[in-house]
C-alpha positions in Angstrom: -54.4 -76.8 24.0 -56.5 -75.0 21.4 -54.6 -71.8 22.2 -51.3 -73.6 21.6 -52.7 -75.1 18.4 -53.5 -71.6 17.2 -49.7 -71.0 16.8 -49.8 -73.4 13.8 -52.7 -71.5 12.2 -51.3 -68.0 12.4 -52.5 -65.3 10.0 -52.3 -61.6 10.3 -56.0 -61.4 9.8 -56.6 -63.8 12.7 -54.3 -61.8 14.9 -56.1 -58.5 14.2 -59.5 -60.1 14.8 -58.2 -61.5 18.1 -56.9 -58.0 19.2 -60.1 -56.4 18.2 -62.2 -58.9 20.2 -59.8 -58.5 23.1 -60.7 -54.8 23.2 -64.4 -55.5 22.7 -64.5 -58.1 25.5 -61.9 -56.8 27.9 -62.4 -53.0 27.6 -66.0 -52.5 26.6 -67.1 -55.6 28.4 -65.2 -56.1 31.6 -63.6 -52.6 32.2 -66.4 -50.3 31.1 -69.3 -52.8 31.6 -69.0 -55.3 34.4 -66.6 -53.2 36.5 -67.1 -49.5 36.3 -70.8 -49.5 35.3 -72.4 -52.5 36.9 -70.3 -53.1 39.9 -69.5 -49.6 41.0 -72.1 -47.5 39.2 -69.5 -45.0 38.3 -71.7 -43.7 35.5 -75.1 -44.2 34.0 -76.1 -45.2 30.4 -79.3 -46.0 28.6 -80.3 -49.6 29.2 -79.5 -50.7 25.7 -75.9 -49.5 26.2 -75.7 -51.3 29.5 -77.0 -54.5 28.0 -74.6 -54.2 25.0 -71.6 -53.8 27.3 -72.9 -56.8 29.3 -73.0 -59.0 26.2 -69.4 -57.8 25.3 -68.3 -58.9 28.8 -69.7 -62.4 28.4 -67.3 -62.9 25.5 -64.5 -63.2 28.1 -65.9 -66.4 29.6 -65.6 -64.8 33.1 -69.2 -65.6 33.9 -72.4 -63.8 33.9 -73.0 -60.3 35.3 -74.5 -61.4 38.6 -71.6 -63.8 39.4 -68.9 -61.3 38.3 -70.4 -58.2 40.0 -71.2 -60.0 43.2 -67.7 -61.5 43.4 -66.1 -58.1 42.9 -68.3 -56.4 45.4 -67.4 -59.1 48.0 -63.7 -58.4 47.1 -64.1 -54.7 47.9 -66.0 -55.5 51.1 -63.3 -57.8 52.5 -60.2 -56.8 50.5 -57.2 -58.7 51.7 -59.1 -60.0 54.8 -61.1 -63.1 55.6 -63.8 -63.3 53.1 -61.9 -61.9 50.1 -62.4 -64.4 47.3 -58.9 -63.9 45.8 -56.4 -62.3 48.1 -52.7 -62.9 47.7 -52.5 -63.3 51.4 -53.9 -66.8 50.7 -51.2 -67.4 48.2 -50.0 -65.9 44.9 -51.3 -68.9 42.8 -54.6 -68.8 44.7 -55.2 -65.1 44.0 -54.4 -65.5 40.3 -56.4 -68.6 39.4 -56.7 -71.0 42.3 -59.8 -69.3 43.6 -61.5 -69.9 40.2 -60.5 -73.6 40.0 -61.4 -74.7 43.6 -62.7 -71.6 45.4 -66.0 -71.6 47.2 -67.3 -68.5 45.3 -67.6 -70.7 42.2 -70.2 -72.8 43.9 -72.6 -70.0 45.1 -75.9 -70.2 43.4 -77.6 -67.2 41.8 -79.9 -66.7 44.8 -77.0 -66.4 47.2 -75.1 -64.0 45.0 -78.2 -61.9 44.4 -77.9 -60.6 48.0 -74.8 -58.7 46.9 -76.4 -57.4 43.6 -80.0 -56.5 44.4 -79.9 -54.0 41.6 -79.1 -56.6 39.0 -81.2 -59.3 40.5 -84.3 -57.3 39.6 -83.4 -57.1 36.0 -84.6 -60.0 33.8 -81.9 -59.4 31.2 -79.1 -59.7 33.7 -80.7 -62.8 35.2 -81.1 -64.4 31.8 -77.6 -63.4 30.8 -76.1 -64.9 33.9 -77.9 -68.2 33.3 -76.9 -68.4 29.6 -73.7 -66.3 29.6 -71.9 -68.9 27.4 -74.3 -68.4 24.4 -72.8 -65.2 23.0 -69.4 -67.0 22.8 -70.9 -69.9 21.0 -72.6 -67.7 18.5 -69.3 -65.7 18.0 -67.3 -68.9 17.6 -69.7 -70.2 14.9 -69.5 -66.8 13.1 -65.7 -66.8 13.1 -65.6 -70.3 11.8 -67.9 -69.5 9.0 -66.0 -66.3 8.0 -62.4 -67.5 8.4 -62.2 -71.1 9.3 -59.9 -72.5 12.0 -57.5 -69.5 12.1 -60.2 -67.1 13.1 -61.8 -69.5 15.5 -58.6 -70.5 17.3 -57.3 -66.9 17.6 -60.5 -65.1 18.0 -61.9 -67.4 20.6 -59.3 -69.6 22.3 -56.1 -67.6 22.3 -57.8 -64.3 22.9 -59.8 -65.8 25.8 -56.8 -67.3 27.5 -54.8 -64.1 27.3 -57.8 -62.1 28.4 -58.5 -64.3 31.4 -54.9 -64.1 32.6 -54.9 -60.4 32.1 -57.9 -60.0 34.4 -56.5 -62.4 37.0 -53.3 -60.3 37.1 -55.4 -57.5 38.6 -56.4 -59.9 41.4 -52.8 -61.2 42.0 -50.1 -58.9 40.7 -51.7 -55.5 41.6 -52.0 -56.7 45.2 -48.3 -57.7 45.3 -46.1 -55.5 43.1 -46.4 -51.9 42.1 -46.5 -48.4 43.6 -49.0 -47.1 46.2 -50.2 -43.5 45.8 -52.8 -43.9 48.5 -52.5 -45.5 52.0 -55.5 -47.8 51.7 -56.3 -50.5 54.2 -55.4 -53.2 51.7 -52.3 -54.1 49.6 -53.6 -52.7 46.3 -50.9 -51.2 44.0 -50.7 -49.3 40.7 -49.0 -51.5 38.1 -48.4 -50.0 34.7 -47.9 -53.3 32.9 -51.2 -54.7 34.2 -52.9 -51.5 33.3 -51.7 -51.9 29.7 -53.0 -55.5 29.5 -56.4 -54.6 31.0 -57.0 -51.2 29.3 -56.6 -49.3 32.6 -57.6 -51.7 35.4 -54.1 -51.9 36.6 -54.3 -48.5 38.4 -55.6 -50.6 41.2 -54.5 -48.5 44.2 -56.2 -45.5 42.7 -59.3 -47.6 42.3 -59.4 -49.0 45.8 -58.9 -45.5 47.2 -61.8 -44.2 45.1 -63.8 -47.2 44.0 -66.8 -45.4 42.5 -64.7 -43.1 40.3 -65.1 -44.1 36.6 -61.6 -42.8 36.0 -58.7 -44.9 37.3 -55.7 -43.3 35.6 -55.4 -40.0 37.6 -52.2 -38.7 36.0 -51.8 -37.9 32.3 -49.3 -40.8 31.8 -51.6 -43.3 33.5 -53.1 -44.7 30.3 -56.7 -45.7 31.0 -58.5 -46.8 27.8 -61.6 -47.7 29.7 -61.9 -44.1 30.9 -61.4 -42.9 27.4 -64.3 -45.1 26.3 -66.6 -43.7 29.0 -65.5 -40.2 28.0 -66.4 -41.0 24.4 -69.9 -42.2 25.5 -70.3 -38.9 27.3 -69.4 -36.9 24.2 -72.0 -38.9 22.3 -74.6 -38.1 25.0 -74.7 -41.8 26.0 -73.2 -41.5 29.5 -74.4 -39.3 32.3 -73.8 -38.8 36.1 -70.1 -39.7 35.6 -68.3 -40.0 38.9 -64.6 -38.9 38.9 -62.1 -37.6 41.3 -59.4 -35.0 40.8 -55.9 -36.0 41.9 -55.5 -32.9 44.0 -58.8 -33.6 45.8 -58.0 -37.3 46.1 -54.7 -36.5 47.8 -56.2 -34.0 50.2 -58.9 -36.5 51.2 -56.3 -39.2 51.7 -54.2 -36.9 53.9 
């Protein structure tokens, strides 16, 4: 309802703030942080960068790092089979958001999930952030309200969060239903350019499932992958090392 209410409080400033925070939370946070760094360890960064990206990810309201990473690792272990938390084979609506509303994975405690993330479970920061993942969003909301009143609060928090959530969920649903398949993986993953645009590069999902540890998902020049560009920028600044990538020619030869 608050996202709908934001339509009556539109300002260009509020829209620009929302877009900027969408990039901060969705690209720096989910794509570069939770997904390619914490889940698949596609590259390494100093701890302060890792923690910064983690805080950015909490601004999506997609849960703390232990929950998010464990759920995604389970998805890769059981992709489109029994045990996958959000496969379209259990229904399109289920894969998009049904699993979040009534799925069993939402009721796992931190101890259960920690089995899938032993690396994060040893880190006090990630344990604390998982427990109190909502606090950065509250602080951000109060800051936006103080700086710009209701327009900034509604657009920067509610509208931006709703759009960001559905964009992420499209990776779970749409990219396992519609799109092209470059690699013959054992699952139904596809490459979907529209989802890739909405998620800063996460929509090149077939590429990702074929080579999950690669920090680069867009393998062709026209496959826009903002998350990869961010990782490359960190590398240029000396803030990212041991970056795992795969060349398309090599990837195709391996697939064949």
